[in-house]
C-alpha positions as CSV (number, residue, x, y, z in Angstrom):
1,M,-2.7,-2.0,6.0
2,K,-5.8,0.0,6.9
3,P,-8.6,0.1,4.3
4,W,-9.1,3.9,4.8
5,L,-5.4,4.7,4.2
6,V,-3.6,4.8,0.8
7,C,-0.1,6.3,0.4
8,N,1.2,6.9,-3.1
9,G,4.5,8.8,-3.5
10,T,4.0,12.2,-1.9
11,T,0.2,11.9,-1.3
12,V,-1.9,10.4,1.4
13,K,-5.5,9.5,0.7
14,L,-7.9,9.1,3.6
15,T,-11.4,7.7,3.6
16,L,-13.3,9.3,6.5
17,H,-16.6,9.1,8.3
18,I,-17.4,12.5,9.8
19,Q,-19.6,13.2,12.9
20,P,-20.4,16.9,12.8
21,G,-21.8,18.8,15.9
22,A,-19.5,17.0,18.4
23,K,-18.3,18.7,21.6
24,K,-14.7,18.8,20.3
25,T,-12.8,18.0,17.1
26,E,-10.9,14.7,17.5
27,L,-10.1,11.4,16.0
28,A,-12.6,8.7,17.1
29,G,-10.9,5.5,15.8
30,E,-12.2,3.4,13.0
31,H,-15.7,3.1,11.7
32,G,-16.0,0.2,9.3
33,D,-13.7,0.9,6.4
34,S,-13.2,4.5,7.4
35,L,-11.4,6.6,9.9
36,K,-13.9,8.4,12.1
37,I,-13.4,12.1,13.0
38,R,-15.7,14.1,15.3
39,L,-16.0,17.7,14.4
40,A,-17.0,20.6,16.7
41,A,-18.8,22.3,13.8
42,P,-22.3,22.1,12.4
43,P,-22.9,20.6,9.0
44,V,-24.1,24.0,7.6
45,D,-22.7,26.1,4.8
46,G,-19.5,24.1,4.5
47,K,-18.4,24.9,8.1
48,A,-17.8,21.3,8.9
49,N,-15.6,20.8,5.8
50,A,-13.6,23.9,6.6
51,V,-13.0,22.7,10.2
52,L,-12.1,19.3,8.9
53,L,-9.5,20.6,6.4
54,A,-8.0,22.9,9.0
55,Y,-7.8,20.1,11.5
56,L,-6.1,17.7,9.1
57,S,-3.6,20.4,7.9
58,G,-2.6,21.0,11.6
59,L,-2.5,17.3,12.4
60,F,-0.2,16.5,9.4
61,K,1.7,19.8,9.7
62,V,1.0,20.8,6.1
63,A,-0.4,24.0,4.6
64,K,-4.2,24.2,4.2
65,R,-3.7,24.2,0.4
66,D,-2.1,20.8,0.6
67,V,-5.4,19.2,2.0
68,L,-8.0,18.6,-0.6
69,L,-11.6,17.3,-0.3
70,L,-11.9,14.8,-3.2
71,S,-15.4,13.7,-2.6
72,G,-18.2,13.9,0.0
73,D,-18.8,17.6,0.0
74,K,-22.3,17.2,1.5
75,S,-21.9,13.7,2.9
76,R,-20.5,12.2,6.2
77,H,-18.4,9.9,4.0
78,K,-15.5,11.9,2.6
79,V,-12.3,11.2,0.7
80,I,-9.4,13.5,1.5
81,L,-6.1,13.9,-0.4
82,I,-3.1,15.3,1.5
83,E,0.2,16.3,-0.1
84,S,2.6,15.4,2.7
85,G,5.4,13.0,1.6
86,L,4.5,10.8,4.6
87,T,4.6,7.0,4.5
88,A,1.7,4.9,5.8
89,A,3.8,4.2,8.9
90,D,4.3,7.9,9.5
91,V,0.5,8.5,9.1
92,L,-0.4,5.8,11.6
93,A,2.2,7.1,14.1
94,L,0.8,10.6,13.7
95,L,-2.8,9.4,14.2
96,Q,-1.6,7.1,17.0
97,L,-3.4,4.1,15.4
98,H,-1.2,1.0,15.1
């Protein structure tokens, strides 16, 4: 299994490496023990975090309230918890990383 992905019951925990200020918001593969995501938002006043949470809620087809930033508020290294009911295989298929 991937070191950046933990599925437990109805929750998915992702360890992310964020690259703010990119041309577009997209998955960028793996970065060490993290999943890398490029964000088309500056790391100013929480804008990058807001874009990240909105992007993940759309990607996983869950409400924004079901995507929580557990740690890394002011860091490129973030841990996200998603209430989704998805399995690890479901997550990898959604992310198209096998």
